[in-house]
N, C-alpha and C positions, 0 to 999 in steps of 0.2 A: 425562455424554454429555451436554451441555449444547448440542449442536446436532445432538442424535441426530434423524434423518429429513429435516432440513434439507439443500437443495441450495446449494453457496456456491461462487462462481466465484474463482480468485486469480490475478492477473496478478503478472509478473515471479516466478514459484513454481519457478524452476529451480536456484535459489540462494537463499543468505542470509537475509533475512528470510520472503520469500516462503516459500522451501521449508521453513524453519522452521513456519510457519503450516499448509501444508498437512499436515505430519505431526502437528503438534497437533490441527487439525480430524479430521482423521481420526481420531484416537484418540476424538475426542470425540462420532462418529458422524456426521459429517458427510458426503453424497456431495458429490465434488469436480470441479469442471471447472477445469484446473491452464492457463494458459496462458503463455509466453513465447518466447523469440526461438530458442532452442536446443533444438531436438528431441530430440536424444540423450542431454541433462542433465534433459529435461523426463520420457521416459522410463524413466531411472531414479529416477525419485520416485515414478510411477506403479506401477512393479515393488516399489517397496521398502512403500508403502500395500500394494498389492494382498498382499504376501506375510504383510502384517499382519493380514489381514483384512478391509482399508477398500475402499472403491468409489469410484473415480476414473478421470475419464478426460481426455484434453489435446488442446491443439491448439496447436501453435508458430505465431509471426506476430508483426509489429509492431504493438504499439499506436499508434504515429503513421497508420495506414491507420482510416477509420472502417469498414471493411466487414470487419476484423479482430474489431471491438469486436460488431457483430452480429453475426459467426458464433460468439464465445463465448455466446453468448447463448441463440444457434438452437440450440448444442449441449447445453447443460444443460436447455431444454425439450423436446428431442429426448429425448437418453437417459434422464433421470432426472423429465419430467415438469412442470418449474418453475423457477425461482429464487426462492430467499431470502433470500440475501442476497449481496454482495462486496466483495471486498478487494483495491481496487485500489492496488497496491503496487508496480509497475513504476516506475521511474523513473532517473535519471541525472544526475552530478554538472555534467558536461561538463569542457573546459579553462578550469583555475583561471587568473584573473590580470586586469590592472586594463582598466577596459573602453575605453579610447583602444587598448589595445591588441589590445583581443578580436578576435576574426574575426566578420563578420555572420554566416557560418554555424553557427558556435559558437551563435550567442543563438537563431538561430532552430532549433534541433536540441534546446537545452535546454527552451526554451518550449513546445516541439511533443510532447517526450517527457513532460514534465512537468505541463504543465497542459492542451494542444490535446485530450493525449491522455485526459484525466479529463474534459474534455466529451464527446467520443466515448463512452467508458464511461459516462457517466450518461446520455445522450442513448438507449444505446440497453438499459441494465439496470432505468431507471425504466418504463418501460412493463413489460417482464415481470416487476419487484416490483407492479404494480397488479392485471394479471393474477392474480397470486396472492394476492390482496388483503392485499398489504406485504410489509415485510422490511427490511433495513437495508444501506447502502452504510457503506465506511469507505474512507477515502483514506489515503495515508503523506505527511503533512506532514515538515516538520523544523523544529527551534529557529532553524532559520538564518534570518534575515529576519523574525524573530520577538520580540517583545519585546526585550528588550536581546541577542538573539543573531547581531549581527552579524559575521561574517569577511570579513576583507579576498580578494581575490579569487576572489568568488562571488558576482558581481554577478546572475549569470544563471540561478543554480542558484535564490539567494535571491529573486529574483523573480519565478521560476515557481512557486515552493513560496508565498511571499505570494500570490499570483493565487487559487491551489488554495484557500486558507481562503476566500478568497471567495466563491469556486465554492461551496464548500462551504457557507457558510452560508445564503446564496441558498437554494441546493437544500432545506436542511432546513425553509426558511422555504415555499416553494411546495408541498411535500410530505407536510407533519405531518399534515394533516387526512386524508390517503390511508393514514393509520398505514404512511408509510414515514420511518425517520429516516436521517440523512444525518450522519458525524461524522470526524473528523481524528485520527489520531495525532501526536506530534509528537518524533520517536525522536530520543537525543542519538545522540554519537556507540557505533559498535555496531561488532563483529567482523564483518565481511564482506567481499568482496572490492571494494566500492568503497573503504572504509578501508588497502587497500595489505597489506602484508606485512612492512613495516618497524617493527622494534623501538623505534626511537626517533621513529616518526610515531605511533603508540602510546601510548608515553608520554606523548608531548607532547597528545593528545583526549584519553586518562585526566584529564592535570591540569587540565584544561581543568572539568573538571565536580567539585562540591563533593565527589562520592561516589569522586573519585580512581579511576575507573577507567571502562572502557568497558562497554555492555551485551551478553548475547549476545544472537542471534537470537531465541532461544525467548523471551524476557523480552521484547521488544518485540514480537511475536504473542501473546502472553498478553493483553496489552491490546487487539488487535484483537478476541481472541476474546471479551472482556469484552461489546465494545461491537457484536457480533453477535448475542449471546444474547440472551435472555430478562430476564437480569438488568438489562440496560441499557434497560430498554422505556420510562424517562421521561427519554432522552438523547437530543438531537440537535440538530445545532449546535455542537458541541463542539469544542474542538481541545484533546485529552487529551496533555497533558505526559509523556512517558516518557524523560527527560532526565538521570538523575541529578541532579538538581539544578539543572541549566543556566540555568530560567528565574528563578532567584531570586538567582544568585550576584552578589557582588559585584562590580563593575569598577573 
């Protein structure tokens, strides 16, 4: 029961890594506040957790809206009495292609979802953690755009996630003395809706990894569980690679 009695907020919780994290955190004793755009899918996750004896509430909305970030925190404080941590997991890949052919709207949408939304989340969540005498934030980054993880056609995605790591490191430095830890995970290729359903695509993605396979969403969620738990009490400002060896692959 790594998170027993702790209230954790998860965005992007209606599917994929976020849903896996919700199920895992509930099993580890957390009170959950779940956010995503799709209300029906969120409700299905809530129903599953409550049937298994867990405690969870949800609020559907768009992470690119600052008022939504505030509302999620308010829900945590009013329903569970405070906030102990958050897994800011919502994100998009956007349209892939070279920069000269990229629509400006795609660039803005990807950065708004992956980077500006993280700023909104931190702005709302950090004061709540301070009111609760500390806690932890985890953000979902990626190996793309980090170290030797550049991939063609992913300029907006890579830029947004590289910026996210800079934000994480700055937040960690600013708030460490308050007992607030801020970290990122860097997943490799994971079997979620973002990866599509084409077996050939999955084989290609798997082949990029030294482990020659893709991750399951639960494998990625396990890393976020560690960083939110007391086992990571001396870990802040880190970018944890959960990438099947992508960070050390030979080019």
